[in-house]
N, C-alpha and C positions, 0 to 999 in steps of 0.2 A: 622607235623602230617597231616593226610588227611583232606582236607576241606570238610565238609558235604554239603556245599552250592556251587553254581557256583563260580568260581574263580574271584577275582577282576581283571579286564582287563584294562591295561593301554593303550591299542591300539589293533590293529588286531593281533590275534595270528599268529605265523609263523607255518609252517608245516615241519615235519622232520620224516622220516620213523621210526627212533628209537632214544629214549633218554636213555642214560646210566647215572644213578645217582651213583657217586662215582668213583674216579680215583685210586683205588688200583689195585692189580694184576688181580682180576676178571674183573672189569670194563674196564680196559685198554686192556685186552686180547679180550674181547667181541668187543670193539671198533675197534681193529686192524683186527679182522676177518671180520667185516662188511666192513671196508674200502678196504680190499683186494679184496672183491667181488664187489666193486664199489657202495656200499650202503652208503648213507649219514647218519650220526648220530651226535648227540650232547652229549658230556660228560660234566656233571656238577660236580664240586668239591668245597667243602667249604674251603679247605686249599689252600695255595699257591703252585706253582710248586716247589719252593725251599724247602718248608717244606716236601712235600711227597718224594722228592728225597733224603732227609737226614734222614728220620724217620727210626730208626733201628727196625727191626722186625725179622721174621723167616729167616733161612738161609739154611735149608736142603730141597732139592728138589729131589723127586724120579725120577728114570731114565725114566719111562714111561711118566712123566710130561714134562721132558726136550725134549724127542722125539716128544711129541705133540706140544711143542713150535717150535721145529726145523722144523717140517712139515709145519708149518704156517709162516715160515720165521721170527721167533721171538727169535731165540736162538744164533745168530752168536757171539755176544760179550760174552754171558754166556759160550759158549763152548770154547772160547779163554781164559777166565779168571778164570773159576770156578775150585775149587779143586774137586778131586774125592776121595771118601772114600770107602774102601773095608772091613774095620773091625771096630769093637767097642770093648771096654773093660769094663768088670764088675769087681768091687772091693767090696768085702764083707768078713766079718770075718777075716780081715787081709790078704786075698788072692787076687790074680789077675787072671782073666780068659779072655783071648783074644778070641773074637768071630769073625771068618772069614766068613761073610755072602756072600761075592762075590764067594768064593770057593764053597759054597753050592748052589748058585742060578745062577751064571753067571751075576748077576746084581750088580750095585753099587749106592751109593748116590752121588749127586752133592752138594757141599756146595758153595752157592752164596748168599750173604746177600740180603734180600728182597729189600732194598732201591736201590741196583744196578739194580735189575730186573725192578723195577718201573721206574728208569731212562731210561733204554733201551726201555721199552714199551711206555713211554711218547714220547721219541724222534721218535720212529718208527711211532706212531699214528699221532702226530701233525706235526713233521718236515719232515718226509719222505712220509707218506701216505696222508697228507693234511687233517687229521681229525680235526674237530672243538671241542674245549674244552674251558670251562669257569671256571677259577679258582677264588676262593674267593667269591663265591656266598653265599647268606644268605637266610634263611627262605624258604627252598625248600618245596614245597607242591605238592602232587599228587592228581589229580582230576579224578573221574569217571573211575577207572581202569577196570571196567567190561563193559564199553561201547565200541562201535566200534571205538571211537575216544577219547582215554584217553589223558590227558594233564598233563604237569608239569609246575609249575610256580616257579619263584625265584626272589629275589631282586638282581638287577644288582649292583655289588660293586662300579661301577663308578658313575652312575647316581642316584642310590637309587630307581629307578623305578622297578615296578614288570613286569617281562617279562613272557609271556605265550608261551609254545611250545606244539602244538598238535602233537601226534605221533600215529603210528600204534601199537607200542609196547614200553613198558618201562622195562628196566633192572635195578633192584634194587641191587646195588653192594656197598652200603654205610655203610657196617659194622654193628657191634653189636649195636651201638648207633645211627644209621641212622634213617631216616624218613620212608623208604619204608616198613620196616617190620610192622610198625604201621598201614599200610594200609590194612593188612589182617583182615578179619572180625572174631572176637573171636568165634562166633558161628559156623564158618566153618573151623576153623584151630585149631591146637593143639600145645602147647609148652611143650616139654618134657625136663626136666632139671635134672642134676645130680651134686651135690656138693661133692667134695672130702674131705672137712673138713681140708684142709691144704693150706698154701700159699707157693709160691716160690719167694724168693728174686732174681730177675733177675739182673745180673751184666754184664757190659762190662768193661774189663780191658785192659788198654794200655800196654799189655805184650804179648810176643810171646807165642804160645801154649806150654804147658808142656808135650804134647803127640802128636803123629802124627794122633790120631784118637779121636773120641768121647769117653769119660770115664763117666761111671755111678757108683757112690758110694752109696752103701746101708749101713747105719751105725745107731746104736742105737740113735745117736744124731739127725739123720735126713738125708734125701737124699741130695746128692750133684752131680752136673753135670759139666763137662768140655767139651766145644764145640769149636774147632778151627774155627775162622772166616777169618783170614788173617794172613800173617807172623808176624804182629805186634799187632793184636787184638784177644782177646779170650773172648768168652761168658761163664759165669759161672752161675750156679743156686745153691741156698741153700734153703732147706725146712725151713719154718718158720711158725709161727701162721698166720692164715688168718687175713687180716686187719692190719698186723704189720706195723709199721712206719719205712721207710727206714733209718730215722735218728737214729734208734736204732742199726744200723749196721755200725759203723765207720770202717775205713780202717783196723785197727789192728784186730778187732773182725772178720771181714770178712775173712781175710787171716788165722787167727788161726783156724776158723771153716773149711775152705777149706782144710787146711793141715791135720786136724784131720779126716774129713769125706772121703777124697780121699786117705788117707794114706794106704799103703799095702806093704807087703814084696817085696823088689826089685824095688819099684816104684821110679822114679826119683823125686827130689824135685820140687815143683811148682815154676815157673818163675813168680815172683810177679811184679806188676806195679800199676800205678795210676788207680783208678776206675773212669771211665768216664760216667757210668750210674748205677743208683741204683733205682729199683722200685719193688714193691711187686705185684705179680699176685695171686689173689685168684683162686685156682684151681676149675673150674666148667666148665660144658659143657651144651649145649642145642641144641635141634633140633626142627625146625618148620616144621609142616606138614599140608597141602601140601606147596610146595615152589612156588606156583603161585596163582594168583587171577585174573581171566579174562585175560587181556593183560599185566598184571604185572608179571614178573618172577624174583624171588630172586636168588642171587648167593653169594657164599662165606659166610662171617660171618653174613651177613644180614639174612641168612637162618639157619645157624648152626655154633656154636662155639665149637671147640674141644680144650680142655686144651692142652698146649704144651708138654704134657708128652711123646707123641710118634712122635712129629714133623709132624703132619698130616694136620694142618689147611691150610697152603699155597697150599698143594697138592690138597686138596678138592676144594679150590677156583678155581684152574686151571682146574680141572675136570669139575666143573660146567660151567666154561667159555667156554671150548671147546664145550660142548653140547649145551649151550645156543646160542653161536655165530653161530655155524653151523645150528642150528634149525631156528634162525632168518633169516639167509641167504636163507635157503630153502623156507621158507614161503614168504619172501619178493620178491624173484627173480623167484621162480618157482610155487608159490601157494601151496607148499607142507607143510602142517602143522603137519605132523606125528611126526617130531622131537620135536616140542613144546608140543604136546599132551602127549607124554611120558616122557617129561623132568623131572618132579618132581619125578616120581617113579624110573626112572633110576638113578638119582642123589642120592636119599635117600637110595638105596640099598648099595651104597659104603659108604655113610655117616654113616650108622648104623654099617657096618663092621668095619670101622675105630674107631668109638666110642667104640665099644665093646673091640677092641684091646687096646685102650688107657686106658680103665677101668681095664683090666687085668694087663697091665703093671704098672699102677698106684699102684695097690695093691702090686706088687713085689717091687716097689721103696719105698713105704711108710710103708709097714707092719713091717719092722724091727724096726721102730721108733714109732710104734703105742702104745707101753706100754701094748699091749695084747700079752701074750706068744703064743697063738694059731696063731694069724695073723703073728707074727714074724717067727714062725716055718714054716708056710705054705709059706711065702715069700722066705725063704732060700731053701725050697724044690723046688720051681719053678726055682730058680737060678741054683741049682745043677743039675736039670734035663736037663738044656740046655747043660751042660758039659758032662753028662753021657749018654744021649739018642740021637743018630743021627736023629731019627724020630722027636723028639721034637725040636731039633736044626734046622732042615730043615723047619718045620712048622713055627717056630719063625722067621727065616730069610725071608721067603716069606711074612709074614705079616708085618714085620718091614720095608721091602722095597716096599710093595705094589706090589710084583712081579707077582701076579696072575691077575693083571689088565692091561689094555692098555689105551693109551691116544688118 
């Protein structure tokens, strides 16, 4: 949390142009952009390097985001190893509908597990570009973010002493449970939240994909999703009650429900395997406005959480990071603060667009299982319109891919 009083100082503070709190995709991308411009920065991370390089998270990256990484020299391994997806499949009422979004837009998705991207970004930042990063820090605090000289302090994991770093700017990229969001003054900020009223059981199966594309199953028993991750690992989702206990979902129950909810005429049988991850995600989203306070700028989940319904969270984090990194470089090297002054408003325009699409898609996914005949009928009408209306299909494809945006 933000310290209201001067920070305890264990010695003379050091100076650094920028401190980045959090070594996720957003923080590491900001750090890499700064280092590429010759700007010194310090990245602080509470976890170990091994942990963040193994932590499974999102895997779908929109093409504009990959091109943004590529322009900044951060996509070489991704482009070598990532899968590209050009279609998805909807299954509902015992039917299958293949949706070719690349044919409609000329764009595609990249599938590259987030932990692989984080590994690439850490290596580039620390090992190639010589960026400074401290892993395993504790009790991170932000001090005087509205002053001309904000500072960040933390407990050194080796000595246990409190270190203080004064900076020109602080980038808060420490996620939904991090400390930087707490530094926003409630009287000057707003938190908008939406709860979907459902949970998703997130599963990783040690099993080959059962389809060559993402599959969405809308079923009276609940939503199910199939997402290829690698030749040997598949991500699955099952709609469940919010707050459900993963222990309520043993191996056989999981596969029984997946077979039922993803079943459709002509669909190949699921390739089953050992479940190597089971956790329940309560479907909710939030947006913090504005995404800045003084010389503190938030990015990624620290500023907005998007339920994984439309796979937008990682993409929004990268969009924030591109804008913030470029804005910091312009300010620190050229004295041009225009990018930072417009940062929050520019980010939030895309954030709200993605939030609205996720809410729309969530109703299509969950309406069939809502127990409300009206919502169920409306959800099926949305699905059928995608197959019956070229205009509706093109609009959906653009929004699903983020194809109207650039990185």
